C-alpha positions in Angstrom: 20.1 -8.0 2.7 16.7 -7.5 4.4 13.9 -5.4 3.2 11.9 -3.3 5.6 8.5 -2.0 4.7 6.7 1.0 6.0 3.5 2.8 5.3 3.6 6.6 5.3 0.1 8.2 5.6 -0.1 12.0 5.6 3.5 12.2 6.9 3.1 9.6 9.7 5.1 6.4 9.4 3.7 3.0 10.3 6.0 -0.1 10.1 4.8 -3.1 8.2 6.2 -6.4 9.4 6.3 -8.5 6.2 5.2 -8.8 2.6 1.8 -10.2 3.6 1.1 -7.0 5.6 2.1 -4.9 2.5 -0.4 -6.8 0.3 -3.1 -6.5 3.0 -2.5 -2.8 3.5 -2.8 -2.1 -0.3 -6.0 -4.1 -0.5 -7.6 -2.5 2.5 -6.6 1.1 1.4 -7.9 0.6 -2.1 -11.2 -0.8 -0.7 -11.5 2.3 1.6 -10.9 4.7 -1.3 -13.4 2.9 -3.6 -16.0 3.0 -0.8 -15.6 6.7 -0.5 -13.5 6.7 2.6 -13.2 4.5 5.7 -11.1 4.0 8.9 -8.3 1.6 8.3 -6.4 -0.2 11.1 -2.6 0.1 10.7 0.3 -1.1 12.9 1.7 1.8 15.0 4.4 -0.3 16.8 5.0 -3.8 17.9 1.8 -4.0 20.0 -0.1 -0.9 19.1 -2.5 -0.2 16.2 -4.0 3.1 14.9 -7.1 3.7 13.0 -6.5 6.1 10.1 -9.2 7.7 8.0 -8.4 6.9 4.4 -10.0 9.0 1.6 -9.2 9.8 -2.0 -7.4 12.9 -0.7 -5.1 10.9 1.7 -1.4 11.0 0.9 -0.1 7.4 1.1 3.4 6.0 0.3 4.5 2.4 0.8 8.3 2.4 1.2 10.6 -0.6 0.7 14.0 -0.1 2.4 16.9 -2.5 1.8 18.9 -2.8 5.0 22.3 -4.7 5.0 22.0 -7.7 7.4 25.1 -6.6 9.2 23.7 -3.1 10.0 22.9 -2.4 13.7 19.2 -2.3 14.4 17.6 1.1 14.8 17.6 2.2 18.4 20.5 -0.1 19.3 23.7 1.3 20.6 26.6 1.4 18.3 30.2 2.6 18.7 32.5 4.8 16.7 36.1 3.8 15.9 37.3 5.4 19.1 34.9 3.2 21.2 32.4 6.1 21.9 28.8 4.7 21.9 26.1 6.5 20.1 22.5 5.7 19.3 21.0 5.3 15.8 
């Protein structure tokens, strides 16, 4: 089983690649809040980042999602029992 991590800030989802990124995100977010607010750089895709204003009023959730290793990757074609392809 693989665990995916994602950061949800005010309803927008940002993928986190690994456990180290989760730890860094927590530390950076807490620092921004303690400083009274700051822009925090977060991943917004494989090669893109976004700067998000973090304040004490920002809604932040870090999700940890267990994904079976045999599950098809999101966005990869899959097929139904009758052979019909569909996208996840």
